[in-house]
C-alpha positions in Angstrom: 56.2 36.5 -14.3 52.4 35.4 -12.6 54.5 36.2 -9.1 55.9 40.0 -11.0 52.0 40.7 -11.4 50.7 39.4 -8.1 53.3 41.3 -6.4 52.7 44.6 -8.4 49.1 44.1 -7.4 50.1 43.6 -3.7 52.4 46.8 -3.6 49.2 49.0 -5.8 46.8 47.5 -2.8 49.2 48.3 0.2 49.9 51.6 -1.5 46.3 52.7 -1.8 45.9 51.4 1.6 49.0 53.6 3.3 47.1 57.2 1.1 43.9 56.2 2.6 45.0 55.8 6.0 47.5 58.9 6.1 44.4 61.3 3.9 41.9 59.6 6.5 42.4 62.1 9.1 42.8 65.3 7.0 39.8 64.6 5.1 38.0 64.1 8.6 39.4 67.0 9.7 38.7 69.2 6.7 35.3 68.9 7.9 36.1 70.6 10.6 35.1 74.7 10.3 33.5 77.8 11.6 31.9 80.7 9.5 30.4 84.3 11.3 27.7 85.4 8.7 26.4 88.6 10.7 26.7 90.5 14.0 23.2 92.4 15.0 23.1 94.6 17.6 20.5 96.2 19.2 19.2 98.8 20.3 19.6 100.6 17.2 19.8 104.0 18.8 22.2 103.5 21.6 22.2 105.8 24.6 25.1 106.6 26.7 25.3 104.4 29.8 22.6 102.4 28.0 23.1 98.0 27.4 23.5 97.1 24.2 23.1 93.3 23.5 25.2 92.0 20.7 24.3 89.1 18.5 26.5 86.4 16.7 25.3 84.2 14.4 27.5 81.4 13.0 28.1 78.4 11.4 30.2 75.2 12.4 31.0 71.8 10.7 32.4 69.4 12.7 33.0 65.3 11.8 33.0 65.1 16.0 29.9 64.9 17.9 30.2 68.2 19.5 33.8 71.0 18.8 35.2 73.3 20.9 34.2 76.8 20.2 35.6 80.4 21.8 33.9 83.6 21.1 36.0 86.3 21.6 34.3 90.1 22.0 36.4 93.1 21.0 35.1 96.7 21.5 37.7 99.3 19.6 40.3 96.9 20.0 39.9 95.8 23.5 39.2 92.2 24.5 35.8 92.7 26.2 34.3 89.2 26.8 36.1 85.4 25.7 33.0 82.5 25.9 33.9 78.7 25.4 31.4 76.3 24.6 30.9 73.2 22.7 29.0 73.1 19.4 27.3 70.5 16.9 27.1 70.9 13.4 24.6 73.6 12.5 23.7 77.3 13.2 24.0 79.1 16.0 23.5 82.7 17.8 25.4 83.8 20.8 24.4 87.5 22.8 26.7 89.0 24.7 25.1 92.2 26.8 27.4 95.2 27.3 27.5 98.0 29.3 28.3 101.0 27.4 28.8 103.9 30.1 32.6 103.7 29.3 32.3 104.6 25.7 32.3 108.1 24.3 29.6 109.6 22.2 30.4 108.7 18.7 30.9 105.8 16.7 32.4 102.5 18.0 33.9 99.2 16.4 32.8 95.7 17.6 34.5 92.6 16.3 34.0 89.1 17.1 36.5 86.3 16.5 35.2 82.8 16.1 37.9 79.6 16.9 36.6 76.1 16.7 39.4 73.4 17.7 41.0 70.2 17.2 40.6 68.4 19.8 41.2 71.2 23.0 43.8 73.0 21.9 44.8 73.2 18.2 42.9 76.2 16.3 41.6 73.8 13.2 39.3 77.0 12.2 38.7 80.7 12.9 36.5 83.8 11.4 35.5 87.0 12.1 33.0 90.0 11.5 33.1 93.1 12.5 30.4 96.3 12.8 30.4 99.8 13.6 27.9 101.0 15.8 27.2 104.7 17.7 26.5 105.9 20.9 24.4 108.8 21.2 24.3 111.4 23.8 20.7 111.0 25.6 18.1 113.6 24.9 18.2 116.6 27.8 14.8 115.8 29.9 12.7 118.9 29.8 10.1 120.6 32.6 7.8 122.4 30.7 4.2 124.0 31.7 1.8 125.9 29.6 -1.3 127.8 30.4 -3.4 130.4 28.5 -5.9 133.3 29.4 -8.4 133.5 28.5 -9.9 130.2 27.3 -12.6 132.2 25.4 -11.5 134.8 23.7 -12.8 136.9 20.6 -11.7 136.7 17.3 -8.3 138.6 17.0 -7.7 139.3 20.3 -5.0 138.5 22.1 -4.4 135.5 24.2 -1.6 134.7 26.4 0.4 131.7 26.5 2.5 131.4 29.6 4.4 128.5 31.7 8.1 127.3 33.0 10.7 125.7 31.2 14.0 124.1 32.5 16.3 124.0 31.1 16.0 128.2 31.4 17.9 128.9 28.0 15.6 126.6 25.7 13.6 128.5 23.0 9.8 127.4 23.2 7.8 127.0 19.8 3.8 127.8 20.1 1.6 126.2 17.4 -2.1 126.3 17.2 -3.3 123.5 15.7 0.1 122.3 14.7 1.2 125.6 12.4 4.3 127.3 14.4 3.0 130.5 15.3 5.7 132.0 17.4 8.7 131.1 19.4 9.6 132.3 22.6 12.6 132.3 25.7 12.0 132.1 29.7 13.4 134.9 31.6 16.2 133.4 33.8 14.0 131.7 36.6 12.6 129.8 34.0 9.1 132.1 33.4 7.9 132.8 29.7 5.5 134.7 28.7 3.9 135.5 25.0 0.6 136.5 23.1 -1.0 135.2 20.3 -4.1 136.1 17.9 -6.4 133.7 16.5 -9.3 134.6 13.7 -11.0 132.1 13.0 -13.9 131.2 15.5 -14.2 127.6 17.0 -12.3 125.5 19.1 -8.5 125.3 18.7 -5.8 123.4 20.0 -2.8 125.9 21.4 0.8 124.0 22.1 4.1 124.6 23.4 6.7 122.8 22.4 10.6 122.0 23.2 11.8 119.4 21.5 9.5 116.0 22.1 8.0 117.9 25.3 4.5 119.1 24.7 1.9 120.9 26.4 -1.5 121.5 24.9 -4.2 123.6 25.7 -7.9 124.5 23.9 -9.4 127.4 23.5 -12.4 128.8 22.3 -12.9 131.6 19.7 -16.0 133.4 19.3 -17.5 136.3 17.6 -16.1 139.7 18.9 -19.0 142.1 20.2 -19.3 144.7 17.5 -19.6 141.5 15.2 -22.6 140.7 16.4 -24.1 143.8 16.6 -23.8 144.4 13.0 -25.1 141.5 11.8 -28.1 141.8 13.6 -28.3 145.4 11.8 -28.0 143.7 8.3 -31.0 141.0 9.0 
């Protein structure tokens, strides 16, 4: 009877040891994992033909000192870069600088696929993330000049605002002290001219504006001569 009990104990112990032997690699390999937490794209406003920086943030779990990791960067479904590194267990980031010269204006998708390997060839875990970014058309460069005449003017008298703009089909906005006054356009050669009047005495800023291009001039407004004479008569 004792022999049977001892045999049963040996059998159970042997089975436990066998299970531990079988499960240990699985337990060890189960610690191997990778997760992509985020994709960051800079700059936020990407102009055509500009370099953009795509940063992927990811976490690795590995029972080894270092595990092989591959990061694959896809733009609109096309593989643009694949990089292989060896990482230990912690959080990392990797930045890929991408030239957008071949991308059209509008929305595009970046996908990053991260693989972590058991050994050097067997993919143990994989994760991915996608992000949409936009390519914008560069703002048109405007060549703008502005002059005024006279720079000392009487109240409610014409002040000529004139200059040059290229491209020649742009609308020029004229402001006085930041307040819209009028709009004008140039002739076929790019020259424009218009007139404004200012009623309030003192120093004022006249601005010509086309999109983000602005030119400023200062004008001094004085009383009309007849108003001065009238003031003298009433004194």
